[in-house]
Structure formats: structure tokens, C-alpha cells
C-alpha positions as a Markdown table, in Angstrom:
| # | Residue | x | y | z |
|---|---|---|---|---|
| 1 | Met | 86.0 | 91.8 | 114.3 |
| 2 | Val | 89.2 | 92.0 | 112.3 |
| 3 | Tyr | 89.7 | 88.3 | 112.5 |
| 4 | Val | 86.0 | 87.6 | 111.7 |
| 5 | Phe | 86.3 | 89.9 | 108.6 |
| 6 | Ala | 89.5 | 88.1 | 107.5 |
| 7 | Ala | 87.8 | 84.7 | 107.9 |
| 8 | Arg | 84.8 | 85.8 | 105.9 |
| 9 | Leu | 87.0 | 87.3 | 103.2 |
| 10 | Ala | 89.0 | 84.1 | 102.9 |
| 11 | Lys | 85.8 | 82.1 | 102.5 |
| 12 | Tyr | 84.5 | 84.6 | 99.9 |
| 13 | Cys | 87.8 | 84.4 | 98.0 |
| 14 | Gln | 87.6 | 80.6 | 98.1 |
| 15 | Thr | 84.1 | 80.5 | 96.7 |
| 16 | Gln | 85.0 | 82.9 | 93.9 |
| 17 | Gly | 88.0 | 80.8 | 92.8 |
| 18 | Arg | 90.5 | 83.4 | 94.0 |
| 19 | Asp | 93.0 | 80.9 | 95.2 |
| 20 | Glu | 95.9 | 83.3 | 94.9 |
| 21 | Ile | 94.7 | 84.9 | 98.1 |
| 22 | Val | 95.9 | 82.5 | 100.7 |
| 23 | Val | 94.2 | 82.1 | 104.0 |
| 24 | Glu | 97.5 | 82.3 | 105.9 |
| 25 | Asp | 98.3 | 85.6 | 104.3 |
| 26 | Leu | 94.9 | 87.0 | 105.3 |
| 27 | Gly | 95.6 | 85.9 | 108.9 |
| 28 | Arg | 99.0 | 87.4 | 108.9 |
| 29 | Tyr | 97.6 | 90.7 | 107.5 |
| 30 | Ala | 94.9 | 90.8 | 110.1 |
| 31 | Gly | 97.3 | 90.0 | 112.9 |
| 32 | Gly | 99.7 | 92.6 | 111.8 |
| 33 | Asp | 96.9 | 95.2 | 111.5 |
| 34 | Val | 95.7 | 94.4 | 115.1 |
| 35 | Ala | 99.3 | 94.5 | 116.4 |
| 36 | Cys | 100.0 | 97.9 | 114.7 |
| 37 | His | 96.8 | 99.7 | 115.5 |
| 38 | Leu | 96.2 | 98.4 | 119.0 |
| 39 | Lys | 99.8 | 98.7 | 120.1 |
| 40 | His | 99.4 | 102.1 | 121.9 |
| 41 | Leu | 96.3 | 100.8 | 123.8 |
| 42 | Thr | 98.1 | 97.7 | 125.1 |
| 43 | Glu | 101.3 | 99.7 | 126.0 |
| 44 | Glu | 99.2 | 102.0 | 128.1 |
| 45 | Gln | 98.0 | 98.9 | 130.1 |
| 46 | Gly | 101.5 | 97.5 | 130.5 |
| 47 | Gly | 101.9 | 95.7 | 127.1 |
| 48 | Trp | 101.1 | 92.1 | 126.0 |
| 49 | Val | 102.9 | 88.9 | 126.6 |
| 50 | Ile | 103.9 | 87.8 | 123.1 |
| 51 | Thr | 103.0 | 84.1 | 122.8 |
| 52 | Pro | 103.9 | 81.7 | 120.0 |
| 53 | Phe | 100.3 | 82.3 | 118.8 |
| 54 | Cys | 101.0 | 86.0 | 118.4 |
| 55 | His | 104.3 | 85.4 | 116.7 |
| 56 | His | 102.5 | 83.3 | 114.1 |
| 57 | Phe | 100.3 | 86.3 | 113.1 |
| 58 | Ile | 102.8 | 89.2 | 113.6 |
| 59 | Glu | 105.9 | 87.9 | 111.8 |
| 60 | Ala | 105.7 | 88.0 | 108.0 |
């Protein structure tokens, strides 16, 4: 749902002429939020394998 929200927000910003809010930034923020807030849940299950896809969204 976080990614869906980020995508909808990006589309809304685009339609409102808010070009200073960049889609890549929203994706990075959403990915960072998921990584931060779900970290404890994934660690309890043995962690996640960090893929290049994850690095794209986690690294700022």
C-alpha cells in the first residue's frame, strides 16, 4: 500500500503542476519507509536478501 500511495501521490503532483516533487524521490522515500518500519518484522523471519531492486529504493 505504501508504494500504491506513493504512485498516486506522484500522479496527483504531476496533474497539479508540482514538478518539483520528483517521482524518483517519492519512490526512494516510500522504499526507505518500508525498509525502516518493517525491518524488525523481516529480521524476526531471518532477514531479507537485498537485491539491486532494494538498493535502488533504500539508498538515498
